[in-house]
Backbone as CSV, one residue per row, in Angstrom:
resi,resn,N_x,N_y,N_z,CA_x,CA_y,CA_z,C_x,C_y,C_z
1,MET,0.841,-1.178,0.000,0.000,0.000,0.000,0.884,1.237,0.000
2,ILE,0.608,2.135,-0.893,1.357,3.379,-0.996,0.369,4.528,-0.850
3,SER,0.567,5.325,0.195,-0.299,6.474,0.453,0.477,7.749,0.187
4,ILE,-0.191,8.695,-0.461,0.400,9.996,-0.752,-0.448,11.046,-0.049
5,TYR,0.208,11.916,0.726,-0.504,12.949,1.479,0.006,14.328,1.089
6,ASN,-0.905,15.216,0.768,-0.589,16.616,0.518,-0.755,17.362,1.834
7,ALA,0.338,17.566,2.577,0.292,18.259,3.864,0.926,19.648,3.780
8,HIS,1.348,20.047,2.575,1.912,21.381,2.397,0.787,22.405,2.586
9,PRO,1.084,23.545,3.216,0.013,24.515,3.461,-0.607,25.125,2.211
10,ARG,0.115,25.137,1.062,-0.431,25.770,-0.141,-0.375,24.897,-1.394
11,ILE,0.682,24.155,-1.582,0.888,23.418,-2.835,0.187,22.062,-2.780
12,ARG,-0.547,21.750,-3.829,-1.198,20.446,-3.968,-0.720,19.805,-5.259
13,LEU,-0.294,18.560,-5.156,0.151,17.812,-6.326,-0.763,16.615,-6.531
14,PRO,-0.966,16.194,-7.776,-1.748,14.987,-8.020,-1.018,13.784,-7.429
15,ARG,-1.736,12.912,-6.789,-1.132,11.784,-6.088,-0.731,10.633,-7.007
16,GLU,-1.547,10.366,-7.983,-1.392,9.129,-8.758,-0.051,8.988,-9.485
17,PRO,0.474,10.031,-10.129,1.775,9.827,-10.799,2.877,9.415,-9.815
18,PHE,2.861,9.959,-8.618,3.884,9.616,-7.625,3.653,8.221,-7.053
19,ARG,2.396,7.864,-6.860,2.076,6.511,-6.385,2.543,5.474,-7.411
20,ARG,2.262,5.733,-8.679,2.679,4.801,-9.730,4.203,4.730,-9.834
21,LEU,4.873,5.863,-9.683,6.332,5.885,-9.706,6.900,4.997,-8.602
22,VAL,6.358,5.112,-7.405,6.841,4.295,-6.277,6.563,2.819,-6.541
23,ARG,5.399,2.502,-7.074,5.096,1.094,-7.394,6.106,0.527,-8.386
24,LEU,6.398,1.284,-9.435,7.366,0.827,-10.435,8.759,0.679,-9.828
25,LEU,9.149,1.621,-8.995,10.446,1.555,-8.321,10.534,0.299,-7.462
26,LEU,9.490,0.020,-6.683,9.487,-1.165,-5.817,9.547,-2.443,-6.641
27,ARG,8.816,-2.477,-7.737,8.854,-3.652,-8.608,10.261,-3.850,-9.168
28,GLN,10.887,-2.758,-9.599,12.238,-2.818,-10.140,13.237,-3.294,-9.086
29,GLU,12.999,-2.936,-7.831,13.877,-3.336,-6.731,13.459,-4.681,-6.117
30,LYS,12.498,-5.352,-6.767,12.029,-6.683,-6.345,11.498,-6.684,-4.914
31,THR,10.703,-5.640,-4.611,10.051,-5.511,-3.311,8.552,-5.587,-3.552
32,SER,7.950,-6.703,-3.148,6.536,-6.904,-3.455,5.605,-6.460,-2.338
33,LYS,6.091,-6.401,-1.113,5.236,-6.005,0.007,5.753,-4.712,0.609
34,ALA,4.870,-3.689,0.596,5.275,-2.391,1.130,4.078,-1.646,1.692
35,LYS,4.330,-0.920,2.764,3.366,0.006,3.350,4.104,1.324,3.536
36,LEU,3.951,2.181,2.529,4.698,3.431,2.531,3.757,4.625,2.513
37,SER,4.189,5.675,3.188,3.506,6.965,3.131,4.483,7.993,2.603
38,ILE,4.057,8.706,1.571,4.821,9.811,1.024,4.052,11.062,1.423
39,VAL,4.727,11.971,2.141,4.059,13.151,2.678,4.729,14.394,2.108
40,PHE,3.955,15.204,1.397,4.455,16.456,0.837,4.281,17.554,1.879
41,VAL,5.389,18.174,2.281,5.389,19.193,3.333,6.159,20.421,2.854
42,GLY,6.273,21.406,3.739,7.048,22.616,3.464,8.166,22.785,4.472
43,HIS,8.884,23.904,4.342,9.990,24.186,5.261,9.545,24.117,6.718
44,GLY,8.407,24.741,7.012,7.937,24.817,8.394,7.611,23.473,9.009
45,GLN,7.290,22.497,8.199,6.962,21.167,8.711,8.178,20.258,8.793
46,ILE,9.146,20.439,7.887,10.289,19.522,7.873,11.383,19.948,8.851
47,LYS,11.488,21.242,9.147,12.516,21.713,10.077,12.420,21.028,11.439
48,PRO,11.233,20.944,12.042,11.147,20.265,13.345,11.474,18.772,13.267
49,LEU,11.118,18.116,12.167,11.465,16.701,11.986,12.977,16.536,11.895
50,ASN,13.611,17.424,11.131,15.049,17.387,10.954,15.762,17.594,12.298
51,ALA,15.256,18.521,13.102,15.872,18.794,14.406,15.642,17.649,15.382
52,ARG,14.418,17.184,15.457,14.072,16.168,16.458,14.691,14.812,16.169
53,PHE,14.616,14.368,14.941,15.028,13.003,14.628,16.438,12.882,14.060
54,LEU,16.917,13.916,13.379,18.250,13.853,12.791,19.237,14.784,13.497
55,HIS,18.734,15.558,14.460,19.556,16.470,15.260,20.319,17.461,14.393
56,ARG,19.616,17.952,13.347,20.198,18.932,12.440,19.313,20.169,12.432
57,ASN,19.937,21.327,12.500,19.183,22.578,12.425,18.947,22.944,10.973
58,GLY,17.816,23.548,10.714,17.512,24.019,9.372,16.651,23.060,8.589
59,THR,16.530,23.382,7.336,15.651,22.622,6.454,16.436,21.553,5.696
60,THR,15.724,20.680,5.066,16.309,19.661,4.195,15.283,19.340,3.117
61,ASP,15.687,18.600,2.109,14.768,18.333,1.000,13.920,17.085,1.190
62,VAL,14.467,16.061,1.841,13.720,14.817,2.025,14.238,14.100,3.267
63,ILE,13.319,13.501,3.998,13.667,12.667,5.153,12.881,11.366,5.029
64,ALA,13.578,10.245,5.229,12.933,8.926,5.172,13.044,8.259,6.534
65,PHE,11.921,7.721,7.001,11.871,7.020,8.273,11.453,5.571,8.053
66,PRO,12.368,4.623,8.256,11.953,3.211,8.210,11.124,2.907,9.457
67,LEU,10.052,2.155,9.288,9.151,1.888,10.415,9.040,0.422,10.779
68,GLY,9.465,-0.479,9.937,9.305,-1.896,10.225,10.573,-2.662,9.948
69,GLU,10.615,-3.877,10.468,11.785,-4.727,10.252,11.411,-6.105,9.724
70,GLY,10.161,-6.287,9.341,9.729,-7.590,8.844,9.911,-7.710,7.348
71,ARG,9.160,-8.614,6.749,9.237,-8.850,5.303,8.601,-7.734,4.493
72,THR,7.749,-6.950,5.128,7.101,-5.831,4.450,7.925,-4.575,4.666
73,LEU,8.227,-3.879,3.585,8.925,-2.606,3.667,7.938,-1.571,4.199
74,GLU,8.241,-0.992,5.337,7.366,0.009,5.935,8.152,1.274,6.196
75,GLY,7.548,2.409,5.871,8.237,3.660,6.140,7.441,4.871,5.696
76,GLU,7.999,6.023,6.073,7.433,7.311,5.693,8.528,8.133,5.033
77,VAL,8.155,8.844,3.980,9.063,9.737,3.284,8.422,11.124,3.277
78,TYR,9.141,12.094,3.844,8.682,13.478,3.881,9.456,14.269,2.835
79,VAL,8.732,14.843,1.878,9.343,15.585,0.784,8.999,17.068,0.955
80,ASN,10.030,17.887,1.037,9.873,19.326,1.228,9.655,19.998,-0.127
81,LEU,8.412,20.383,-0.399,8.082,20.990,-1.688,8.688,22.377,-1.850
82,ASP,8.868,23.109,-0.742,9.517,24.420,-0.832,10.962,24.259,-1.300
83,GLN,11.659,23.302,-0.723,13.044,23.038,-1.114,13.101,22.484,-2.540
84,ALA,12.146,21.644,-2.884,12.098,21.089,-4.241,11.940,22.198,-5.273
85,ARG,11.127,23.197,-4.969,10.936,24.312,-5.903,12.250,25.085,-6.073
86,GLU,12.952,25.333,-4.962,14.238,26.034,-5.030,15.266,25.222,-5.827
87,GLN,15.308,23.934,-5.578,16.268,23.071,-6.278,15.941,22.956,-7.755
88,ALA,14.679,22.947,-8.107,14.291,22.875,-9.523,14.816,24.103,-10.262
89,LEU,14.747,25.266,-9.627,15.291,26.478,-10.247,16.811,26.386,-10.365
90,THR,17.461,25.929,-9.307,18.918,25.806,-9.299,19.392,24.836,-10.370
91,TYR,18.733,23.658,-10.462,19.154,22.613,-11.390,18.514,22.737,-12.766
92,ARG,17.659,23.748,-12.925,16.977,24.015,-14.195,16.203,22.797,-14.688
93,THR,15.359,22.318,-13.807,14.503,21.183,-14.144,13.070,21.528,-13.755
94,ARG,12.151,20.707,-14.151,10.746,20.900,-13.781,10.562,20.619,-12.290
95,PHE,9.685,21.378,-11.689,9.351,21.178,-10.280,8.888,19.744,-10.032
96,SER,8.006,19.245,-10.874,7.474,17.883,-10.687,8.581,16.840,-10.770
97,GLU,9.571,17.079,-11.639,10.669,16.121,-11.768,11.569,16.154,-10.529
98,GLU,11.767,17.327,-9.957,12.566,17.409,-8.727,11.825,16.727,-7.577
99,VAL,10.522,16.911,-7.506,9.731,16.211,-6.484,9.850,14.707,-6.688
100,ALA,9.733,14.250,-7.926,9.865,12.816,-8.214,11.241,12.306,-7.789
101,ARG,12.293,13.082,-8.053,13.645,12.677,-7.655,13.718,12.520,-6.133
102,LEU,13.125,13.435,-5.404,13.165,13.359,-3.940,12.344,12.178,-3.421
103,VAL,11.226,11.891,-4.062,10.436,10.710,-3.686,11.276,9.452,-3.893
104,VAL,11.892,9.333,-5.055,12.736,8.173,-5.353,13.888,8.096,-4.358
105,HIS,14.525,9.215,-4.089,15.648,9.246,-3.154,15.223,8.723,-1.782
106,GLY,14.093,9.202,-1.286,13.606,8.760,0.020,13.279,7.278,0.048
107,VAL,12.621,6.780,-0.983,12.275,5.356,-1.028,13.541,4.508,-1.140
108,LEU,14.513,4.953,-1.913,15.775,4.206,-1.998,16.450,4.122,-0.624
109,HIS,16.372,5.192,0.160,16.905,5.122,1.528,16.199,4.023,2.321
110,LEU,14.882,3.946,2.194,14.129,2.907,2.907,14.531,1.508,2.449
111,LEU,14.947,1.407,1.198,15.374,0.125,0.643,16.820,-0.225,1.001
112,GLY,17.484,0.668,1.726,18.833,0.381,2.194,19.945,1.115,1.474
113,TYR,19.618,1.914,0.475,20.637,2.711,-0.190,21.116,3.797,0.770
114,ASP,22.393,4.161,0.647,22.978,5.152,1.534,23.770,6.140,0.694
115,ASP,23.838,7.382,1.145,24.599,8.387,0.400,25.608,9.114,1.283
116,GLN,26.046,8.447,2.342,27.008,9.069,3.250,28.443,8.995,2.738
117,GLN,28.785,7.965,2.018,30.119,7.821,1.436,30.044,8.167,-0.049
118,ILE,31.134,8.674,-0.584,31.154,9.146,-1.977,30.750,8.058,-2.959
119,ASN,31.310,6.856,-2.814,30.986,5.787,-3.772,29.536,5.328,-3.623
120,GLU,29.022,5.306,-2.391,27.622,4.915,-2.176,26.680,5.985,-2.723
121,ALA,27.044,7.246,-2.536,26.226,8.342,-3.056,26.170,8.289,-4.577
122,ALA,27.300,8.009,-5.193,27.332,7.911,-6.661,26.433,6.780,-7.143
123,ARG,26.469,5.650,-6.465,25.622,4.497,-6.821,24.145,4.855,-6.666
124,MET,23.823,5.534,-5.552,22.432,5.903,-5.286,21.930,6.915,-6.328
125,HIS,22.737,7.921,-6.641,22.308,8.929,-7.613,22.200,8.345,-9.017
126,ALA,23.061,7.407,-9.350,22.955,6.729,-10.650,21.643,5.945,-10.725
127,ARG,21.273,5.302,-9.638,20.009,4.547,-9.591,18.822,5.499,-9.723
128,GLU,18.885,6.639,-9.044,17.834,7.649,-9.175,17.677,8.066,-10.635
129,ASP,18.811,8.409,-11.271,18.770,8.833,-12.666,18.170,7.758,-13.562
130,GLU,18.567,6.521,-13.324,18.053,5.410,-14.131,16.543,5.261,-13.968
131,LEU,16.080,5.268,-12.732,14.651,5.085,-12.471,13.826,6.250,-13.006
132,LEU,14.317,7.462,-12.810,13.582,8.622,-13.325,13.553,8.617,-14.846
133,GLY,14.680,8.305,-15.457,14.731,8.249,-16.918,13.814,7.188,-17.496
134,ARG,13.720,6.075,-16.801,12.922,4.954,-17.281,11.429,5.174,-17.057
135,TYR,11.056,5.756,-15.913,9.642,5.780,-15.531,8.993,7.151,-15.460
136,TRP,9.692,8.165,-15.021,8.996,9.412,-14.704,8.416,10.109,-15.916
137,ARG,9.156,10.221,-16.979,8.670,11.001,-18.118,7.353,10.472,-18.676
138,GLY,7.128,9.202,-18.579,5.870,8.633,-19.044,4.739,8.776,-18.052
139,LEU,5.063,9.059,-16.797,4.034,9.135,-15.767,3.599,10.542,-15.427
140,ARG,4.485,11.500,-15.635,4.205,12.831,-15.118,2.906,13.391,-15.679
141,HIS,2.262,14.122,-14.871,0.978,14.721,-15.200,1.238,16.041,-15.911
142,HIS,0.592,16.279,-17.004,0.883,17.453,-17.826,0.579,18.764,-17.119
143,SER,-0.286,18.759,-16.105,-0.619,20.013,-15.429,0.426,20.380,-14.375
144,MET,1.391,19.520,-14.121,2.432,19.848,-13.148,3.506,20.666,-13.851
145,SER,4.019,21.654,-13.149,5.079,22.477,-13.745,6.434,22.077,-13.229
């Protein structure tokens, strides 16, 4: 089960393209059982999570929380839409594509990918690029900017 929540105070995104993206990602990673929540938030909502759980001051773009240890992949991914908008401008990409990248990044963390070491980060970012290139362009909703 994949749940998508629009918890940002102003921005609303269609849920289905992101839900389908996560399903395809899980299938590609050979994960058949999952209970995931993807939550779209803003700076004001992610800052307290970052401070409380990661002991970091300030904002961040995505935080993933694994919730289970059984055969079912369980977790929550919080995607900061304010940061995604800023990054889309910086990287000169579509806002929806940056959001998709952050969703994929968070789910990959739940699947055990890590980006703390240079070689692991390179592997994780290559996987993100591959998955987005393969799946996102066909899924994105035309009304998203």
